[in-house]
Structures are given as structure tokens and as C-alpha cells.
Phi, psi and omega in degrees: 000317180298321179296321178296319179294319179297320180296318179296319180295318179296321178296321179295317178297318180298321180294319178297316179296321180295317178294323178297315181293331183292343179282350184254143180228151181269179184305312181299321180290324176297316179300314182295313184288323177294325177294318178298328181274357173096008177224054188310131175240122181285162177300321180297319178294319178301315180294324178296316179297323177293313181299325183273001178078012178283320173252143174291158179299141180290158170277169183242134168246105193069239176253004185268123176286131183221160172231157173294127193302305184297320182297309186292322181292323177290322176297315181294324176297316179298317178299315180301314181295315181296323184280315187266330183264334184238002174055039179276147182286160178295328177298315180292320179298317178301316181298317181294315183290323180291332179274351185287125181241009181233180182300133178295344177299325180294315179298315180299319179295316180296320179296321178296318179295318179301318181293315183287317187273338184245298186300317183267000183290132175262359177280333182262138174299155184303318182299319181291325176300312180297322181296315181295321177297314180298319179297319179302310183285332175296322179289322180292323185269349182087006179295337180265010182126246181286134177281126182252155172275158183301324182294342181275355181262128176253092189297314184295322177294320179298316179298313184295315180295319180295320181294320183286322189257343179270153178205158178252133178227109180062225181270352181265138179262121182252115179252158171291173175287094186297331179299315180293319180298313181297320179297320181293338179263007178083025182271002181123171186234026179299143180266003179286123183293142180263355193302318182298328180279322184290326185271011177054028177054032178277350172281137181302147178299164180306134179094349179250162176237164179299335182293342181282350179290151179299149179294155181305323179238117178276206182299149183296148181287144174292165183305327183272002183269172178231133180274167181295325180292321176298318181296317179296321178296319178295319180301312181295319180298316181296313183295317182290318179291327176304315181297313182290323178295319179297317183294344177273349186295311183088305180225154180234131181280135174246104183296340183296316178248000177074015183256158173255133183247137177301142184239035179282177183303329182279347182253356182224160169243156181229134180221151177219147178205177175214179183254036184300325178299318178293324179295316178298316179299320179294320177299317180296318181294333179265004177058046178250128186233070185223101183291325178299324177296318180300320180291340183265342186287149166293142190247013179069053180302141173229124176238144184212132171252136176240118186257128183249153172292135180285122181254171181296326182246035180116209182289139176258225183288148173290131183244318186221139172241127177242118192231134177244130184231144177241130178240150180213154174281077190297322181296320175299314182298322181287325182283316191241346185073008176205170179204149170246006184282121174268142180278158183239187183299327181301315179295323178295318180295322179297320179295323180287329180294341179289342180281134172263096186291132179258143176296141178082003180240137178255141185241128170249123184233125174251130183237115176269130167259116183295339180256005179096168182248147173250102186232143173269344180170155182297336182295343177289336187296129184296138170226153178221169181304329180236030180208137171234139181240148178229126179261132189240142172214155180269137177255008178084160178054036174084359180259150183227149180249130178249129176247119177202157179283122177303128186201131180299339183292342179300319177057027179088358183290338182301338183296337182291341181267002178258109182294342181271123180286166178298322179298320179291325177296315179300318180295321179295318178296316183299316181295320180293316180297316178304319181292318186285328184255020180296314180292153177300138175081355181285158180210163174228145177269124189297318181297325178293322177300315181301317182288315183293322184264355180055051177229160183283159179298324180299320181289324176296318179295323176300317179295318180295320179299319177297318183292313183291331178292332183258349185222107184289346180280347181269140182216136176263121184230165175255125180228106179063035180084005179242138176282133181225137173255123183227157175256135183296154180277346185275000000 
């Protein structure tokens, strides 16, 4: 009887140990599950984080390194948000995680709220968004005095109080006493003032006045230059049209498996961000204190669609990422308010290096330079086994130039990076032809039109069909093997 009881007790202990071990997962499983959740971390990245002290060393089950599943996935989500959504350094991320004494789920939730309620908010001016983010991380790291846990931060209350009590007057930023506000909300009682962090240092340093800041408009741009307002308009047009062009696709080709995947709302996610934090930091480093200038600058918009395989129970594996990025010569814009500097392949490569490429996923990336590209040839444009890039520039009057290596892997996806729709291209061709063939006897060579306007032969024919249907004097003829549209002399 005693032996049976001992056996039962051992089985119960074994079951408890088995259940305990089931809560832990190894590196390959962490990589798979984080990818399914949309913030994939490779095994190599996990090991790097351990080596750098960002993650604690894993425990061992036998010889296998493992982490508690819920804990590690929430930590990785928090790292992903801090790194990609708030541009925080690994040093700062390490400091926050090492000081964390509560569930990482709380930090991940707070970061999500900060991103949705502050970063993406269009109710708050850009400067205030940056200020609230800096204040949030200053409180977590202790830069504002006492180091707080994420659970001690009431983000929505902070946003509301800051909105009600802060105001902008001229070039000086006037904030409420953020220290008192935070204390009244239970955020701690540190006596270290937060004002310098909250106002993003837009008030001139001691001994300077707002009058020392550069004027809103510096010297006029030369004819070949581009002003900050022109650049901002191009940025917005590119980013907005990218979204609408993608939504017209229907399906997206994945060269890795040769399949086309539906790209409807249930099969994709959409995200947008900008580099406003980097722009503010650059302004501070250049000692520029002009909020009106900040509102006029291009901000490095980034838009991204992530297309998933449709699964029986919702979204399956991530298959394709389609990403639009905007670059500008910001230092020129800040110094002179205009630029003639064209960006080169080096800047394009840097933008691509920011992507953490995942195995089994194909990436299409379009990069707009608001000031144009300096290229020796399309063959310079980077390509990789799972990535194709397209460089975009505006040619004025609604036309855009796309530079990319011809490759069957595009599968028609390159059209999402062209802000000009097919209908607009046809209209542009039609207007030019109307102008050129207005006099009696005038003609245009169709192949020259395609080359000069950078449009396909099919679109030129569409424009010609519209013109000839409405104007009986126009005729499309073949002359020596060349198509010509001419107006009769009679």
C-alpha cells in the first residue's frame, strides 16, 4: 500500500514538473512565436541581446537554454516597440529593462498606449508629442529624478494635463510644472525638474534669445533647388498615394514561394510612423529653436503593409512586406530652408539597413528622395535574395520617376511606389499631344513620347484613342516602321 502511495506521489510530482517545464520555450520556439505575433526576433538577435546584457541569461533545461514563454514574449514586444516606434537606443532599453521589477506585460501595454495616444495623435502638435515621449522615457530611466515603474505612469492623464496646461508662445515653449502634475497623479515626488526634458529644449540656452534663431525663411532657393514646403508636399503626396495604390492591388506576389497572396484588410496590417524625434534631435544639435520651421519640414514618413497568408483561424505566416520610406537633406533644409543636394546610393543603403529581414519573407521597398537622386545607373540600386528596392523622385507637374532593376520578381508591385495613377498618366500624355499637334500638319512620334514622358506604350495608345475619338482630324499612321500621330493639313 505504501509503495502504491509513493508511486502516486512521484507521478504527481512528475506531472507538476512537466507542467512547469511546459511554460518554458527555447530559442527556435521564441523566434517562431514572436514572428507569428508580428515582431519577429531571430535566434541570432536573441543571443546578441543576451551578450549585450539587454536580456538576462536564459535558464537551462538539460542543455537547452529557455525562457518563461509569457515573460520573454512580452519583453521582446517591449524591446520592439522601444526600438522601432520610439527610436530608443539599446543603452536606454537595457537601462529600462534592468530597472524593471514588474511584469513586462505592463511595460508593453504602456508603450502601446503611448504610441497610439501620443505618437500617432493628430490632436497634439508635433513638438508636444516629442516632449511627452521624452518625459515618459525620462521617468522610466530616472533621468527626471526618481526611476518609476511602468505601472506608476498614467499616460492618458499625462496627455490630458499636458494638453490643458501647456501652451506655445512665439519661439519659447511654456510648459506647466510637469513635476507638480506628475506628483499629483501619483507619479512620484522627485524634486528634479522635468521642464528641460518636457519642452524638448526648444527654449534657447541660457544667454541666448529667441531672436538668435534663424529666420523662418532664409535666402531664396535657386531655380534648381527645392524648398522645405515643396519637400513636405512631395512627402505627403508619396505617402498618401502609396497607401491608395497598395489598396488597389488586390494581390501581392511573393517570389520566395512563387505565390500571390490576397492583400485585403483581413490579410494585411498597415502601420505608419515618421522620424520626428530624429528631426528634433538634429534641430537641438544645430541650436535651432523654431517651432514653425519644425511644422514645415519633411519628417521622414515611413508607411508599411505586412501581408500574411490567410489561415483557417485568421492570419497565418507573414509573407510579404511592402514599405515606403521618405528621405530628405535635412541639414540643408535646417540651415537654408532649401537644398540642391541630391541623395545617393549610400543614403538608400542606410535606409535599407534599418530593416531586420526575416527568413521566408519578401520585402519590396520604395524610397523617395524629396530632393532627387544622384545615380550612375539603375544597376547600383541594392537588391538581395529577399528584397527589391525602387528609388523614387518627383519630376514636377505631377510626374514621378522610378528607378529600379528590371526583375521578374517585382510581379507588378512596383506600381505602388508611383504616386501618379494610370488615369493621371493618360491625362498628362493627352494634354501634351493636344498641345503638340494643335497646328495643321503637325505630328508626334509615338516611341519618342513614351521615352520623353516615361510612360508605357499602352498608356500612350489609351490617350491617342481618347483624342482620335473626339477629333476627326487626328490619324495614327505607320511611317517607315514608326507609329506617328498626325493632324491633317486640310
